[in-house]
C-alpha positions in Angstrom: -6.3 70.9 -46.2 -3.1 71.2 -44.2 -2.6 69.3 -40.7 -1.1 71.0 -37.9 0.2 69.2 -34.8 0.7 71.1 -31.6 2.5 70.0 -28.7 3.7 71.8 -25.3 7.2 71.6 -24.4 10.4 70.2 -26.2 10.8 66.5 -26.9 13.7 65.6 -24.4 14.5 62.3 -25.7 16.6 61.9 -28.9 14.9 58.7 -30.1 11.5 60.5 -29.7 12.3 63.6 -31.6 14.1 61.3 -34.6 11.1 59.0 -34.7 8.4 61.8 -34.6 10.4 63.7 -37.3 10.7 60.5 -39.2 6.9 60.1 -39.6 6.2 63.9 -39.9 8.7 63.8 -42.8 6.9 60.7 -44.8 3.6 62.3 -44.1 4.7 65.6 -46.0 4.7 63.5 -49.2 0.6 63.1 -48.8 -0.2 66.5 -47.1 1.1 69.7 -45.5 2.1 69.4 -42.0 3.3 71.9 -39.5 4.6 70.5 -36.2 4.9 73.2 -33.3 6.4 72.7 -29.9 5.2 75.4 -27.6 7.5 76.6 -24.5 6.7 74.9 -21.5 4.7 77.0 -18.8 7.3 79.0 -16.7 7.5 78.1 -13.0 5.3 75.0 -13.5 6.5 73.3 -10.4 5.3 76.1 -8.3 1.8 75.6 -9.8 -1.0 73.3 -9.2 -2.1 70.9 -11.5 -5.0 73.0 -12.5 -3.1 76.4 -12.6 -0.5 74.5 -15.2 -3.4 73.0 -17.3 -5.0 76.8 -17.5 -1.8 78.3 -18.6 -1.0 75.8 -21.2 -4.7 76.2 -22.3 -4.0 79.9 -22.9 -1.0 78.9 -24.9 -2.7 76.7 -27.1 -5.5 79.0 -27.6 -3.1 81.5 -28.9 -2.0 79.3 -31.7 -5.6 78.5 -33.0 -6.7 80.3 -36.1 -10.0 81.4 -36.8 -11.8 78.6 -38.7 -9.3 75.8 -37.8 -10.9 72.4 -36.7 -9.5 71.3 -33.5 -8.9 68.0 -32.3 -7.4 67.4 -28.6 -5.5 64.1 -28.3 -7.1 62.9 -24.7 -7.0 59.8 -22.8 -11.0 60.2 -22.5 -11.5 61.0 -26.0 -13.2 58.6 -28.6 -11.0 55.7 -29.5 -10.6 54.7 -33.3 -8.9 51.8 -35.2 -6.2 53.0 -37.6 -8.6 52.6 -40.4 -11.3 54.6 -38.6 -8.6 57.4 -38.3 -8.2 57.0 -42.0 -11.7 57.6 -42.6 -12.1 60.4 -40.1 -9.2 62.2 -41.9 -10.8 61.6 -45.1 -14.1 63.0 -44.0 -12.4 66.2 -43.0 -10.7 66.5 -46.1 -13.7 66.2 -48.5 -15.5 68.5 -46.1 -13.4 71.2 -47.3 -11.9 72.5 -44.2 -8.4 74.3 -44.5 -6.6 73.1 -41.5 -6.9 70.4 -39.3 -5.2 71.0 -35.9 -4.2 68.4 -33.5 -3.2 69.3 -30.1 -1.5 67.1 -27.5 -1.3 68.5 -23.9 1.0 68.4 -21.3 1.6 65.8 -18.4 -1.7 66.5 -16.7 -3.6 66.8 -19.8 -6.0 69.3 -20.6 -8.0 72.1 -18.7 -11.6 70.7 -18.3 -12.9 74.2 -19.9 -10.7 73.5 -22.9 -12.1 70.0 -23.3 -15.6 71.8 -23.1 -14.9 74.3 -26.1 -16.6 71.8 -28.6 -13.5 70.4 -30.1 -13.2 66.7 -31.0 -11.5 64.5 -28.5 -9.4 61.5 -29.5 -7.8 58.8 -27.5 -4.8 56.9 -29.0 -5.3 54.2 -26.6 -7.1 53.3 -22.9 -3.3 52.9 -22.0 -1.5 55.9 -20.9 1.6 57.5 -22.6 4.0 59.9 -21.6 3.0 63.3 -23.3 6.1 62.9 -24.9 5.6 59.6 -26.3 2.1 60.7 -27.8 3.9 62.7 -30.2 5.8 59.7 -31.9 2.9 57.4 -31.6 0.2 60.0 -33.3 2.8 60.8 -35.8 2.9 57.4 -37.0 -0.9 56.9 -36.9 -1.1 59.9 -39.2 1.0 58.4 -41.4 -0.4 54.9 -41.3 -3.8 56.5 -42.0 -2.6 58.6 -45.0 -1.1 55.0 -46.4 -4.5 53.6 -45.8 -6.0 56.2 -48.0 -3.7 55.5 -50.8 -4.4 51.8 -50.3 -0.3 51.5 -49.8 1.3 48.3 -48.3 2.3 49.9 -45.0 -0.9 48.8 -43.1 -1.9 45.4 -42.8 -5.4 44.3 -41.5 
């Protein structure tokens, strides 16, 4: 299995780029990982929230390959402890899927139609994070999950 992590827009802050890159680099020791930053929607400031979400939905859909399992990182999704995320990932790996795609939306989240596509919805927290901060937090959680699966000392419970 490989993991694809798709986000919308460039990561503006250097510390977020550095941190995200650090954890994705560590993660590559365990599993193939692809990180893709899609170009932001053009003229977003002149669009309504729903119009921007719809355009982002279209951009994301172009990146999803047939047969991929998709997970939307959404504040209204199911919340998992780090050990539960490890179990979730392990279940996907043993099920034989080829590619697990995690998608982090833009500042307004996902269009309602996209959320109704039958994809899993996972939340990182009850708290709200910036859409750029999610990249770092989630990359660290993916890395943590694989250290849990390997019974390595990174995670303490």
